[in-house]
N, C-alpha and C positions, 0 to 999 in steps of 0.2 A: 878411546879409539877400538881398543879391544871389544868392549861390548857393542860397538858400532858395526865390527866386523862379525861378530857373532850373529847378529839380528840379521845381518845380510845373508849369513849361510843359511840361517833357517828359514827365509823368504825364498831360499833357492837363486839367489844373486851372486853370480861368480864376479869374485875379486880379484882372481888371480890370472895370470897370463894363460892363454889359451888359443888353440888353432881351429878355426872354425871355415869349413871348405877351402882348404889350402892358405886361408888368410891368417898371419899372425896378429894377435890383438895383445896388447900388453899396456894394461894400468899400471901409472906410476904415483907413489906416494910423494907428497910434496908439500912446502910451506914456503912462506916468504921470508924476507928479511931486509930491514932496511937499506942496507948497502948495495942491494940490488940497482938501485937507482944509481947512475953515473951520470947524471946529465945535472945542468946548472938549476939550481933554484930559484923560484921567484920570490924576490924580495919587495918590501917596500909595501906589502897590504897584509891587512890583517887575517891571516889565513889561519883557522883552527888546527891545534896540534893533532898529531895521529890519535892521541887517546881519546881526544872528543869525537873525532871523525870515525873511528873504526871500533864495532862493539867488540871485535875479537880481546881488545885489550882489559874487557871486562866479564865477557861472559865465559872465556876460555881459563880453565884454572889448570896449570902446569906444576911439576915438581920443580923443587928449588934450583935446579941445574939448568933448566930450561926456562929462558927469558925471552919475552917480546923484544924486537930490536936487534938483538944481536943474530949471529948466526947459528945458534944452537938448536933452534926448533927446525930450521932448514935441514941442517944435519942429520938431526935425529931422523926427520920424515924420510931423508933419501937414504940413510942406514936402513930402513924398513924395507927397500927393496931388496936387498942381498939375501935375503930367504928365497929370493926366486930367482936368482942366477943361473941354476942348471935349467929351469924353465925357459929363460929369456935365451940361453945359448943355444937349446934346442930348437927354439923357433928361428933365431938367425940362421943355424944349419939348414933347415928345412923349408922355409918359406921364403918366396921370391919377394912377396908383398907383405909389409909390417905397418900397423897402426900403433902408435904409443899413443896414450891419452893421458892428462892430468887435469887437476881443477885449475891450477895455478899459471902462471906466464912463465914460460922458459927464456924470454929475451925481452928487452926493454924495447926493441924497435917494433914489438907487436902490441904498443900502446901511443896512442897520441902524443905528441910534444907536450909538457906542462902548461905551457901558455894556452892550450886547447882545451883543456880539463876542467871541470865545473871544479874539481877538487884539485887543484896543482899538485898537491903532494901524493897523490894517488900511486904513482910509481914506487913508493917507499912500503906498499903493502900489497903489492900484487905477484911478485915472483921471486924465483930463487936461481942464481948462479948453479948451484946443485942440479938442479934440474936440467938445466941445458946441458952440462957434461953427462947426465945421466942418458938423454936423448940421444947424444952424440956417441955414447960408447955403445949404445944399441943400431944405429942407423949408420955408424962411420963417420969420422970427423968430417969427411967432405960430403956426406949423404949420398943418395943415388935416387934415380929416378922414380923407384917405387916406396919412397921413404915419406912417411907421413906422419905430423903429430897432431893432435887434437887437444885444444885446450878451452879454457874457460874464464870465470871470474870477473872478468872487466865488463862485460856485455856490449863489446865493440866486435862488430862483424869483421871479419878478417880473412882473406885468402891468400898467400903468398908463397913463393918459395925463397929462402934464404940460405946461402951457402949449401945448396943440394938437398935442402928438406923443406916438404911443404907443410907450412903451418896454416892450420884452418880453426877459426872461431865461429859457429853459427849459433849465437846466443839464444835462447828461449825467451831471457830476459823478463822484467816484471809487467804484469800486465799494463800498466800505466805507459809502456815505452813501447808495448806492441801496438797501443791503441793509437799512439802519437807516431807510429812508424820510425821510430829511432833507430840508427845504426842498420839501415837496410831493410826494416820494415816487417811486416808478418807474412808477406805473399809467398816467400821462398819457404817457410818452416813447414815440414821438417825437412831437412837437408840429407839426402841420401848419398854418403860421402863414397860409397863403394856399391857395386852390383854386378852382376854377372862375369866375376874375375878381373874388374877393373875400376879404376878408381874415375870418380865423376869429373865432369869439366868444372872449370872454375865457378864457384859461387858468385851469383851476380842478381841482384846489386849487393855491392860490398864495398861501401862508403869509404872507410877508412884506408884499407889496402889499396882501393882504386885512387884514392887521394895520393897517397905515397909513391904509386907508380908513375905520377907525373910531377910531383913537386918534390924536392929534395928535403930531406929531413934537415931540419935547422935548431938544435937545442940550446944554442947560445942564444938566440933570440927569446928574452923573457917578457916582451912585451904582451900583456894578456890580450885574448881575442876577444873583440868587442862583447860577443855574447856570455863571456865570462867576467869581463872587468865590471859589469854593470852590478856584478852581486858583491863584490868587493871595495872596501874603502881604504885609501891609502894610510899608511901610518904616518903620525904627525910628530915629528921631532920636538922634544923637550928640553929646554936649559937645565 
């Protein structure tokens, strides 16, 4: 991570909190942990384990005290934000409008239910409770009309207000996803979230947050959606 940040500095890429034209912009370090997922698991199907589905388990090398799966990595990356506490407090005192942003997901409601996902265990490798706590520490526990958090990682187009904070993901996605116009398509890219002193109107189309604006979340429903079920075989019980 240190080498990556050094490379950013050499390229003139700002990775610290900054004020631009009166707008506070705060990047946040984060990592995921499996216990972020608090919803019912899909059972009865042969779903690959996380170690097979997620390359992070193989290509990322950590010190012995940092382990994939538990909260140690999420806590470690969250604590990296402490070095910018003075800068963040200055932004909070100075700016009426603040955008925080992260790669990972701060709330599970910002991901479709497991039965909808091509990889139902995805929520275990996308987000962090530490991240949501960090976002709330900046924008306030109840948020405010000028609070916005931008996130990524899952490639699901999303624009919703939850507990007073606007959460936005306008993913670039993979070329094949753009070609198939998945999760909102390519016509709205890039999305200018802030201009001329104000936030943009709601991102549209925005398939998943639009879906959940009219359909209640039902995490207890573990029946795979038809477009998912065709990829999985049911486990056969043996005596």
